[in-house]
C-alpha angles and dihedrals in degrees: 000000000000112000089231092060093041092052092045092054097044097042093047089054089054090046091241101116116218114242100191122128122234118210130183106190092191090070107012134067117236089232087091086075092067092061096046106052124099120220118254093017128119123218147209126215119203135176110247103200107106094273120153124214091022095161094055091047093054092250094124121068118195139200100019115166109180135047089244090055089053094046091050091050092049092047091053093051093043088064087065091061104267129128108168119081142165125209118205139172113263113247116203116219142144123267090235090063093064121105134180120228131168135168123202131184113228136170088263096048137272115337120202121210115194145163138177088225109068134156137079093323095057091123089062089058097041092127089060094056107105127198130205135174109238105223100160142358091275091063089053092049091051093052092045091051092052091053094045093248133139105255089231090065095062092041091055091045090056089051091052090053093050099042094048097040094241113176093193135009123186126182115189118189105019106184109209104190096086126085088250107030111252115242100207098174124021128184120187132182123194136180104247089216087072092066088095091064101048139062097191097076140016142181091285088065095056123099129198098194127250112322126135108243118237116243088251092056090049091049092052092047090054091046091054093049092057098042136077085219125074127248128179131176129174123175111222103169117005090197095047125126101217116074123180133205102187136178125208128023097248096045092045091056092048093050095046090048090051091058088055093044090056091054099255100104093120090059095052104114102187146005128205145105146219121219143147098075101290117196126245096266094050092049089048092054093046092049092048090058093050090048092049088058093045096049090048093055114103092214112125098211110050130170131186117211114199103192145161144137126256106300122223098208110349106113107235093196094055095045092046090052088059092046092049092049089056092045090050092055090052096037098113091054092043090056093041092052091043092233115181123215127208120186133193117166141138140181141085112000091003095148093058094042094050091045090054095053093041089054092048092052093047094048092050095039093238112165120233144076137275122209140166126199088311087099131047112266096246094047091080089065094052090047091052096045096042089057 
């Protein structure tokens, strides 16, 4: 999650509203800075793109006093490939006032990691970071006491994690000398599947770190912006051997997880999904971008898994027409590279849709299998990988 959104959520819960400024230089002009600064204040500029160890990488600029200072700092960091920033007021404090505190959800419960020595050199004091499973309020009080915190602070922090479906929350440094401890740096991880349950954050608040998007990812992002349907594409391993063309958010997660469960996670080339009843042309464009990635991979043993659950309203026939158009355009390369195709899909007009792709594969002598709901969803992955 962006630090701006994380700080906004956490500080609002503590009734200490966050006053930082969020800036996306890819879509906003830096002139907004001129209107936002307060006189006689000094500022900090930080990259806000899910990057760890920002200070040591020169991605944090301190003690800036004018809007021109801030613009110069942003310009310098932009040259390293970053576009998301936060601007905050500088808060003076002593190094000895810094603590480290993190909360992580695990299968056993919430684990707290903490140390009296926080700050940018936390790695140097890694042996002093303690961890404890919080089983009841007494555990929380004990940890708070060791850090010099009011017990209520840690209790409320646990509530923030639960209410907002945080998977991981890290505060470093946590400066303890203020009435409400000051959370100078916050890092939060969430499970994107929890977006359905919250109104405090959404997909626009999530960051994947600095990585130049492939042209295919950019194309799919633009497609999704213009459509009533939903399209997602993330490249995991450009030279992978397992490519996936998935429908539906839940089914796509299950199928991708199954690849990992069967020990082939390192070969998974992409993740993504289409949903929301896209039309034939949109599905054609989406499929073309997945195929572009697949045909560019240097792997010698590639498979395409076209998977999904049983749709409620997405027309399988229409979407498969789009998929087959894209496959037809790339057919010569598919055959040349001996790419196999495994299909499992269900929903409205499934018989016609499955018949169309089965006919295409037979006519072009493409190896693989085509199934509807006659097999369990995850079975298509084991069939593809066993082969």
